[in-house]
C-alpha positions in Angstrom: 4.3 5.1 4.1 1.5 6.5 2.0 1.2 7.0 -1.8 -1.2 9.5 -2.4 -2.2 12.4 -4.7 -4.1 15.9 -4.9 -7.8 14.3 -5.0 -6.9 12.5 -2.0 -5.5 15.6 -0.2 -8.1 15.8 2.5 -7.9 12.1 3.3 -4.4 12.3 3.6 -4.7 14.8 6.1 -6.5 13.2 8.5 -4.4 10.1 8.2 -1.5 12.3 8.8 -3.2 14.2 11.6 -3.6 10.5 13.0 -0.1 9.6 12.7 0.6 12.7 14.7 -1.6 11.7 17.2 -1.3 8.0 17.6 2.6 7.7 17.3 5.7 8.6 19.0 7.6 12.0 17.8 10.4 10.2 16.3 8.1 8.5 13.9 8.1 9.8 10.6 5.4 9.7 7.7 6.5 9.3 4.2 4.4 10.4 1.3 4.7 9.9 -2.4 3.1 11.8 -5.1 3.2 12.9 -8.3 6.0 15.7 -9.2 2.3 18.3 -10.1 1.4 17.8 -6.6 4.5 18.5 -4.5 3.8 21.8 -3.3 0.5 20.9 -2.4 1.5 18.2 0.3 4.6 20.2 1.5 2.2 22.8 2.2 0.8 20.6 5.0 3.9 22.0 7.0 4.2 19.0 9.4 7.6 18.6 10.8 6.9 14.8 11.0 6.1 14.8 7.2 8.5 13.6 4.3 7.1 14.5 1.0 8.8 12.5 -1.7 7.7 12.7 -5.5 7.3 9.6 -7.9 10.0 11.0 -10.3 12.6 10.6 -7.2 12.1 7.1 -7.2 11.8 6.0 -10.8 15.0 5.4 -13.1 15.5 8.4 -15.3 14.3 7.1 -18.3 10.8 6.9 -16.9 8.7 9.6 -17.9 5.4 10.6 -16.7 2.6 11.2 -19.4 -0.1 11.6 -16.9 -0.8 15.2 -18.6 -0.8 13.8 -21.8 -3.3 10.9 -20.9 -5.5 13.0 -19.1 -6.2 15.1 -21.8 -7.0 12.5 -24.1 -9.5 11.0 -21.4 -11.4 14.2 -21.3 -11.5 14.6 -25.0 -12.0 11.3 -26.2 -13.9 10.0 -23.1 -12.2 6.8 -23.1 -11.1 6.3 -19.4 -9.0 3.6 -19.4 -6.3 6.0 -21.3 -6.4 7.8 -17.8 -4.6 4.6 -16.3 -1.5 4.9 -18.1 0.9 7.1 -16.1 4.6 6.4 -16.9 6.5 5.3 -20.3 9.8 3.3 -20.1 11.6 4.6 -22.6 13.8 1.8 -22.7 10.9 -0.4 -23.1 8.0 2.1 -24.3 5.5 -1.0 -24.7 3.7 -2.0 -22.3 2.9 1.5 -20.8 3.0 1.7 -17.1 -0.3 2.1 -15.2 -0.6 4.2 -12.2 -1.3 1.2 -10.0 1.9 -0.5 -11.1 3.8 2.6 -10.5 2.4 3.1 -7.3 3.5 -0.4 -5.8 6.7 0.0 -7.2 7.4 3.4 -5.5 6.0 1.6 -2.3 8.7 -0.9 -2.5 11.5 1.7 -3.6 11.1 3.7 -0.7 10.8 0.9 1.4 14.0 -0.7 0.4 16.0 2.5 1.2 14.1 2.9 4.6 16.7 2.6 7.5 13.8 2.2 10.1 13.3 -1.4 11.9 9.5 -1.8 10.6 7.8 0.2 7.5 3.7 0.2 7.9 2.3 0.7 4.6 -1.2 2.8 4.8 -3.3 4.3 2.0 -4.7 7.7 2.2 -8.3 6.3 2.9 -6.7 4.9 6.3 -6.9 6.4 9.8 -5.1 5.6 13.1 -7.7 5.0 16.3 -5.1 3.7 19.0 -1.3 4.0 19.7 0.9 2.5 17.4 4.5 1.8 17.9 7.0 -0.4 15.7 7.0 -2.9 18.5 3.6 -3.8 17.9 4.7 -5.7 14.6 8.1 -7.1 16.1 8.7 -10.2 18.0 12.1 -11.2 18.7 13.3 -8.9 16.0 11.0 -10.4 13.4 8.6 -8.3 11.4 5.1 -9.5 11.4 3.9 -10.7 8.0 0.3 -10.5 7.5 -0.8 -14.1 5.8 -4.2 -15.3 5.8 -3.4 -19.0 4.9 -6.5 -19.7 3.2 -7.7 -16.6 1.8 -7.6 -16.9 -1.8 -9.9 -19.2 -3.2 -10.6 -20.2 -7.3 -13.2 -17.2 -7.6 -10.7 -14.7 -6.9 -9.2 -14.3 -10.3 -7.0 -11.2 -9.8 -5.6 -12.3 -6.7 -4.5 -15.7 -8.6 -3.0 -13.4 -11.2 -1.1 -11.6 -8.9 0.3 -14.8 -7.2 1.3 -16.1 -10.8 3.1 -12.8 -11.1 4.9 -12.7 -7.8 6.1 -16.2 -8.2 7.3 -15.4 -12.1 9.3 -12.2 -10.9 10.6 -14.8 -7.9 11.9 -17.5 -10.4 9.4 -19.9 -8.7 6.9 -22.1 -10.3 4.2 -20.3 -11.7 1.3 -23.1 -11.0 -1.1 -22.0 -8.5 -3.4 -24.2 -6.9 -6.0 -22.4 -4.6 -6.3 -22.2 -1.5 -3.7 -19.8 -1.5 -2.2 -17.3 1.3 -3.6 -13.9 1.3 -1.0 -11.1 2.4 -3.2 -8.1 1.6 -5.0 -6.0 4.2 -5.8 -2.6 5.2 -2.2 -1.9 7.3 0.5 -3.9 6.4 4.0 -4.0 7.9 7.3 -4.5 5.9 10.9 -5.6 6.6 13.1 -3.1 5.1 16.2 -5.6 4.9 13.8 -8.2 3.2 12.5 -5.8 0.9 16.1 -5.0 -0.4 17.0 -8.7 -0.6 13.7 -9.3 -2.5 14.7 -6.6 -5.4 17.7 -7.7 -5.8 16.5 -11.4 -6.0 14.1 -9.7 -8.7 17.0 -8.0 -10.4 19.1 -11.2 -10.7 16.0 -13.6 -11.9 15.0 -10.9 -14.4 18.6 -10.0 -15.3 17.7 -6.1 -15.2 16.6 -3.4 -12.7 14.3 -4.8 -10.5 11.5 -2.0 -11.4 11.3 -2.7 -15.0 11.2 -6.3 -14.1 7.8 -5.3 -12.3 6.8 -2.5 -14.4 6.8 -5.3 -17.5 4.3 -7.1 -15.7 0.3 -6.2 -16.4 -0.9 -7.8 -12.6 1.0 -6.9 -9.6 0.2 -6.9 -6.0 3.2 -5.4 -3.9 1.6 -7.2 -1.0 1.3 -10.9 -2.5 5.0 -10.2 -4.0 6.4 -9.6 -0.7 4.4 -12.0 1.2 5.5 -15.1 -1.2 9.1 -13.8 -1.0 9.2 -13.8 2.2 7.0 -17.2 2.8 8.8 -19.2 0.0 12.7 -17.7 -0.1 13.6 -16.0 3.1 15.4 -17.5 6.1 13.0 -19.6 8.2 13.6 -17.2 11.1 12.3 -14.1 9.1 9.1 -16.0 8.4 8.2 -17.0 11.8 6.3 -14.2 12.9 2.8 -14.7 11.0 -0.3 -13.3 11.8 -3.7 -13.2 10.1 -5.1 -10.1 12.1 -5.1 -7.3 10.1 -5.2 -5.1 13.1 -7.8 -2.5 11.2 -11.1 -2.6 10.6 -11.8 -2.2 7.1 -15.0 -1.2 4.6 -14.1 -2.4 1.5 -17.1 -2.1 -0.1 -18.1 1.0 -2.4 -21.3 1.5 -0.5 -21.7 5.1 1.1 -21.3 5.1 5.2 -23.7 7.2 6.7 -23.7 8.7 10.4 -26.4 6.2 11.2 -24.2 3.4 10.4 -21.6 4.5 13.4 -22.9 2.0 16.5 -22.8 -0.8 13.9 -19.6 0.3 12.7 -17.7 1.1 15.9 -19.1 -2.3 17.4 -17.2 -4.3 14.7 -13.9 -2.9 15.6 -11.7 -5.1 18.1 -9.3 -4.8 20.9 -6.3 -5.6 18.6 -7.7 -3.0 16.0 -5.1 0.2 15.4 -6.6 1.6 12.6 -9.9 2.2 10.4 -10.0 2.1 6.5 -13.0 3.2 4.7 -12.8 2.8 0.8 -12.3 6.2 -0.7 -14.5 4.7 -3.5 -17.0 4.4 -1.1 -17.9 8.3 -1.6 -18.5 8.9 2.1 -18.6 12.4 3.3 -15.2 13.5 5.0 -17.5 14.7 8.0 -19.2 11.0 8.3 -15.8 9.4 8.0 -14.6 11.4 11.0 -17.7 11.0 13.0 -16.9 7.1 12.2 -13.5 7.3 13.3 -14.0 9.1 16.4 -16.9 6.3 17.4 -14.2 3.6 17.1 -11.5 5.9 19.2 -14.6 6.2 21.9 -15.3 2.1 21.6 -11.7 1.1 21.9 -10.8 3.7 24.7 -13.7 1.9 27.1 
């Protein structure tokens, strides 16, 4: 599953091509996009692609204000205004930023899935090796990515995400690092646990879970799900933990060049099945493909 939008179309097309290349024919790739971008993604014309819109997911009281905020941003040159994407007419303040909307739609689509495993992959990821649901299942339990001491005192955003997750889940909001990190480039979720998580959030908040989540200023869907599984799920459901991201990631905004190919590919591990190069790194599509194919060649040896 991938949230995307028009500016990332080229990246997404490479991702989807890799899904077709490295997964079985029955696997479906779900993309969630703004309504205005639906036709662009539908035009990809793949039988294995399912295109949904953000409007399909959010409650009817949510209205998109993206066109308005984009216009105001261009006229006023205030970049922060462009982050506002939705208003909930039942609670107009605070407006909902695009970052939060993106996380809500991931959770909502995963909750309605009938698959045994949902993989969450952003548009700047590409698969480089064969991948199947069984790679993330052990005795029927879906793997939870968890780096036990990955969050330290200097990671302010992560600490905020842990606090909001605990608040949404009705847990003690006190956080004392080090804390587990559940964020990586390629994340597996169990749809059954996502459904139980959103039911729990609604019970704690006394309203629709989407309204609970969008009322938060700082949310990480990965920390939220990870905290739920680690602290509230059945013991068996948290019996498969791993700190192997299975994804070679370039998180930096530094632009990669083809000359970085050898060093980049050399960093790939045998367990890696994907490559992620931050879209904000401004690495060209041609260089991305070159680096990705370099990793594929190395893993095939």
